[in-house]
C-alpha positions as CSV (number, residue, x, y, z in Angstrom):
1,M,99.2,84.7,107.8
2,P,102.6,83.3,108.9
3,E,105.6,84.1,106.8
4,L,106.8,81.0,105.0
5,T,110.5,81.2,104.1
6,R,111.0,77.7,102.9
7,R,109.6,76.0,100.0
8,N,108.3,72.4,100.5
9,V,107.2,70.4,97.6
10,L,105.8,67.0,98.2
11,L,106.5,64.8,95.3
12,S,103.7,62.8,93.7
13,T,104.1,59.0,93.9
14,A,104.1,57.0,90.8
15,A,102.8,53.5,91.4
16,V,105.5,50.9,90.5
17,G,106.1,47.4,91.7
18,A,108.1,46.7,94.8
19,A,111.6,45.6,94.1
20,G,112.4,42.0,94.9
21,L,115.0,41.1,97.5
22,A,118.2,39.4,96.3
23,G,118.7,35.8,97.6
24,C,121.7,34.6,99.6
25,V,124.3,32.3,97.9
26,G,126.7,30.0,99.7
27,G,130.3,31.2,99.8
28,S,132.2,27.9,99.1
29,E,132.3,25.2,96.4
30,D,132.7,21.4,97.0
31,D,136.1,19.8,97.1
32,E,135.7,18.2,93.7
33,S,135.0,21.6,92.0
34,A,137.8,23.3,93.9
35,N,140.4,20.6,92.9
36,A,139.2,20.8,89.3
37,G,139.6,24.5,89.3
38,A,143.1,24.3,90.7
39,S,144.3,21.6,88.2
40,N,143.0,23.6,85.2
41,G,144.1,27.0,86.4
42,D,147.1,27.3,84.0
43,E,145.2,26.0,81.1
44,N,142.3,28.4,81.6
45,G,144.7,31.2,82.1
46,S,146.4,30.6,78.8
47,E,143.4,29.7,76.7
48,N,140.7,32.1,78.1
49,G,142.8,35.1,79.2
50,N,142.1,37.2,76.1
51,E,138.3,36.4,76.2
52,S,138.1,37.5,79.8
53,T,139.9,40.7,79.1
54,A,137.9,41.6,76.0
55,G,134.5,40.5,77.1
56,N,134.5,41.7,80.7
57,E,131.9,39.0,81.4
58,T,133.5,37.0,84.3
59,E,130.8,35.5,86.5
60,T,130.9,35.8,90.3
61,G,130.1,33.1,92.7
62,D,126.4,34.2,92.9
63,G,125.9,33.9,89.1
64,T,126.0,37.6,88.3
65,D,128.3,39.3,85.9
66,G,131.1,40.6,88.0
67,A,132.3,43.4,85.8
68,D,128.8,44.7,85.1
69,S,127.8,44.6,88.8
70,G,130.8,46.6,89.9
71,E,130.1,49.3,87.3
72,E,126.4,49.7,88.2
73,S,126.9,49.9,92.0
74,G,129.7,52.5,91.7
75,S,127.9,54.7,89.2
76,T,126.8,58.2,90.0
77,G,125.7,59.0,86.5
78,S,127.3,61.2,83.8
79,G,127.5,64.9,84.4
80,S,127.4,64.6,88.2
81,D,129.9,65.0,91.0
82,P,129.1,62.5,93.8
83,S,130.7,64.8,96.3
84,N,127.8,67.2,95.6
85,I,125.2,64.6,96.8
86,T,125.2,63.2,100.3
87,I,122.7,61.0,102.2
88,E,122.2,60.3,105.8
89,T,119.8,57.9,107.6
90,V,117.8,59.8,110.3
91,G,115.5,57.0,111.5
92,A,114.2,53.5,111.0
93,A,111.1,51.7,112.5
94,C,108.3,49.3,111.6
95,A,106.2,50.8,108.8
96,E,102.9,52.4,109.9
97,G,100.9,54.0,107.1
98,D,102.8,55.5,104.1
99,N,106.4,54.2,104.0
100,D,107.3,55.4,100.5
101,S,107.3,59.2,100.2
102,V,109.6,62.1,99.3
103,T,109.6,65.8,100.0
104,I,111.9,68.4,98.6
105,D,113.0,71.6,100.4
106,W,114.7,74.4,98.5
107,S,117.0,76.1,101.0
108,G,119.4,78.6,99.3
109,D,122.1,76.8,97.4
110,V,121.3,73.4,99.0
111,I,118.4,71.2,98.0
112,V,117.3,69.0,100.8
113,V,115.4,65.8,100.0
114,N,113.6,64.1,103.0
115,G,112.3,60.7,102.2
116,T,111.0,57.4,103.6
117,T,111.7,54.2,101.8
118,P,110.4,50.7,102.4
119,A,112.9,48.1,103.8
120,P,112.7,44.4,104.5
121,N,112.9,45.2,108.2
122,P,113.8,48.2,110.4
123,C,117.5,47.2,110.7
124,H,118.5,48.9,107.5
125,E,120.0,52.2,106.5
126,A,119.6,54.3,103.4
127,V,122.3,54.2,100.7
128,L,122.7,56.3,97.5
129,E,122.9,53.9,94.6
130,E,123.1,56.6,92.0
131,G,122.9,60.4,91.8
132,T,123.1,62.8,88.9
133,I,123.0,66.6,88.5
134,E,122.7,67.7,84.9
135,D,120.7,69.6,82.3
136,G,118.5,71.5,84.8
137,S,117.5,68.4,86.8
138,F,118.8,66.0,89.4
139,M,118.0,62.3,89.9
140,L,118.6,60.1,93.0
141,V,118.3,56.3,93.3
142,V,118.0,55.3,97.0
143,D,118.3,51.7,98.2
144,V,118.7,50.2,101.7
145,A,121.5,48.1,103.2
146,D,121.6,45.8,106.2
147,A,122.8,47.9,109.2
148,N,122.5,45.0,111.8
149,E,125.4,42.9,110.5
150,G,123.4,39.7,110.5
151,G,122.0,40.2,114.0
152,V,118.4,39.5,115.1
153,C,115.9,42.2,114.0
154,Q,112.2,42.8,114.6
155,D,110.1,40.9,112.1
156,C,108.1,43.6,110.3
157,V,108.3,45.7,107.1
158,G,110.6,48.6,107.7
159,A,110.4,52.3,107.0
160,V,113.8,54.0,106.7
161,E,113.9,57.8,106.9
162,Y,116.7,59.7,105.3
163,E,117.9,63.1,104.4
164,A,119.8,63.7,101.1
165,R,121.5,67.0,100.3
166,V,122.1,68.1,96.7
167,E,124.4,71.0,95.9
168,P,124.2,71.9,92.2
169,E,126.5,74.6,90.9
170,N,123.5,76.6,89.6
171,P,120.5,75.8,91.8
172,D,118.3,78.4,90.0
173,E,118.5,76.3,86.8
174,I,117.1,73.1,88.4
175,T,113.6,72.6,87.1
176,E,113.0,68.9,87.5
177,A,113.8,66.3,90.1
178,T,113.3,62.5,90.3
179,V,113.9,60.3,93.3
180,R,113.5,56.5,92.9
181,H,113.3,54.1,95.8
182,V,114.7,50.7,94.8
183,Q,112.5,49.0,97.4
184,G,109.5,51.2,96.5
185,G,108.3,53.7,93.9
186,S,109.5,56.6,91.8
187,H,108.7,60.2,92.7
188,G,109.1,63.1,90.3
189,V,108.3,66.8,90.2
190,A,108.7,69.7,87.8
191,V,109.8,72.8,89.6
192,E,108.8,76.2,88.1
193,S,111.5,78.1,90.0
194,A,114.0,77.6,92.9
195,S,112.8,80.9,94.3
196,D,109.9,81.2,96.7
197,E,109.3,84.8,95.8
198,G,106.3,85.9,93.7
199,G,105.3,82.4,92.5
200,E,101.9,80.8,92.3
201,P,101.0,78.5,95.2
202,T,101.4,74.8,94.4
203,S,100.2,71.9,96.4
204,G,102.1,68.8,97.4
205,E,100.5,65.4,98.0
206,P,97.5,65.9,100.4
207,S,96.3,63.4,103.0
208,I,92.9,62.9,104.6
209,E,91.9,61.1,107.8
210,T,88.4,60.3,109.2
211,Q,88.3,61.4,112.8
212,D,84.8,60.2,113.8
213,A,81.4,59.1,112.3
214,G,78.0,59.0,114.0
215,C,74.4,60.1,113.8
216,L,73.9,63.8,113.0
217,S,72.8,65.8,116.1
218,G,71.8,69.4,115.7
219,E,73.3,72.1,113.5
220,R,77.0,73.1,113.6
221,E,78.1,76.7,113.6
222,R,80.7,75.9,111.0
223,N,81.1,72.8,108.9
224,V,84.7,73.6,107.9
225,V,87.6,75.2,109.8
226,V,90.8,76.1,107.9
227,N,94.1,76.8,109.6
228,W,97.7,77.6,108.5
229,T,100.3,75.0,109.4
230,E,104.1,75.0,109.0
231,S,103.8,73.1,105.8
232,G,100.6,74.5,104.3
233,I,96.9,74.2,105.1
234,S,94.9,72.1,107.6
235,I,91.2,71.6,107.1
236,E,88.9,70.2,109.8
237,G,85.4,69.4,108.4
238,A,82.1,67.8,109.0
239,M,79.8,66.5,106.3
240,Q,76.5,64.7,106.2
241,T,76.1,61.2,104.9
242,P,73.1,58.8,104.3
243,N,74.1,56.9,107.5
244,P,77.0,56.9,110.0
245,C,78.8,54.0,108.2
246,H,80.9,56.1,106.0
247,K,84.5,57.5,105.8
248,A,85.9,60.7,104.2
249,V,87.9,60.4,101.0
250,L,89.6,63.0,98.8
251,G,87.9,63.5,95.4
252,G,90.6,65.9,94.3
253,V,92.8,68.9,95.2
254,T,93.6,71.7,92.7
255,V,95.3,75.1,92.9
256,E,94.3,77.6,90.2
257,N,94.6,81.4,90.2
258,G,95.6,81.5,93.8
259,Q,92.6,79.4,94.9
260,L,92.9,76.0,96.6
261,T,90.0,73.7,96.0
262,V,89.6,70.6,98.1
263,D,86.9,68.1,97.1
264,V,85.9,65.8,100.0
265,S,83.4,62.9,99.4
266,A,82.1,60.0,101.4
267,E,82.6,56.3,101.0
268,S,80.6,53.5,102.7
269,T,82.4,51.3,105.1
270,L,79.8,48.5,105.0
271,S,80.2,45.2,103.3
272,E,77.3,43.8,101.2
273,D,75.8,41.7,104.1
274,E,76.2,44.4,106.8
275,A,73.5,46.8,108.0
276,C,73.9,50.3,109.6
277,T,72.1,52.4,112.1
278,Q,69.2,54.1,110.3
279,C,69.9,57.8,110.9
280,V,71.5,60.7,109.0
281,G,75.2,60.4,109.5
282,E,77.9,62.9,110.1
283,V,81.6,62.3,109.3
284,L,84.3,64.4,110.9
285,Y,87.6,64.5,109.0
286,T,91.0,66.3,108.7
287,V,92.8,67.2,105.5
288,D,96.4,68.3,105.3
289,V,97.6,70.0,102.1
290,P,101.3,70.9,101.8
291,L,101.8,74.2,99.9
292,S,104.7,76.1,98.4
293,N,104.4,79.8,97.9
294,A,101.5,79.7,100.4
295,D,101.7,83.5,100.9
296,S,100.2,83.8,97.4
297,L,97.1,81.9,98.3
298,S,93.9,84.0,98.1
299,R,91.2,81.6,99.2
300,V,90.4,78.0,100.1
301,T,87.2,76.2,98.9
302,V,86.0,72.9,100.3
303,T,83.2,70.9,98.5
304,H,81.0,68.2,100.1
305,P,78.5,65.8,98.6
306,G,75.2,67.4,97.7
307,D,76.7,70.5,96.2
308,E,77.7,71.9,99.6
309,Q,80.6,74.4,99.1
310,I,82.4,76.4,101.7
311,T,84.9,79.2,100.8
312,V,87.3,80.9,103.3
313,D,89.4,83.9,102.3
314,A,93.1,83.6,103.1
315,D,93.0,86.8,105.2
316,D,90.5,85.0,107.5
317,I,92.7,81.9,108.0
318,E,94.3,81.6,111.4
319,P,97.4,79.7,112.4
320,A,96.8,76.2,113.9
321,E,97.0,76.1,117.6
């Protein structure tokens, strides 16, 4: 079993609505409005000066509250030092697959958050809207900003990758973390300990991909192969289905008493008016499960439809080639 010295926790994704994009507003008024404003400047200054100072509700040209907008965009939250939280864009491209995800890596005194946030197009960069470190937790709000200065950009939904570094004064006291993408969803996790030593294995968010599907031909020596990866466990499996027109789906992933259990089921790919080849099917799939404290794992169990169950002891798991 390889030695894992870093703890990677993939945060679960809470489904929320995608944030809307702000519209553009013209930057100039017509001549009549401009002249009216100039002629009434002294009168407004004498009559409304106290109201503007007390109310802090002066409107900007786009109809938003100027005082309120400035305070929100500059906020880093109470109890935090913005110098302890930094963010850097590491890549941007057209979105393919999941473009709203977060992982957290505990590396000594620095907590590294690697994330991907949706963007209107690839010509954007990640920006930290808000960051707090307090009461045993930290919270980040990440948005995107135009990095193309109004230039032409590829017409596709973007995926912006970033790395944020959080340096709390007492990293061992951090037990919870929340990362919210303004353009996407909110991701949260409760952390048992910032130390990787002696803890129970915990899983991040798993993924499954169907590699192939066809008619079953002969018996396989093994229906499941489990390997160690840099981030956790990889499972290559084959399961029987009523016909080849099926795909593999995850029924559930649990870790209890050192045992990782992965439930894989099959789902038909046919529509109501479609027919499939009449033969017993076989679906080949791959499952990736990120793990923290993977050295505490004792066994991996994979279940298939029809009560098929395969268990592999951790000592028999080899590193992936």
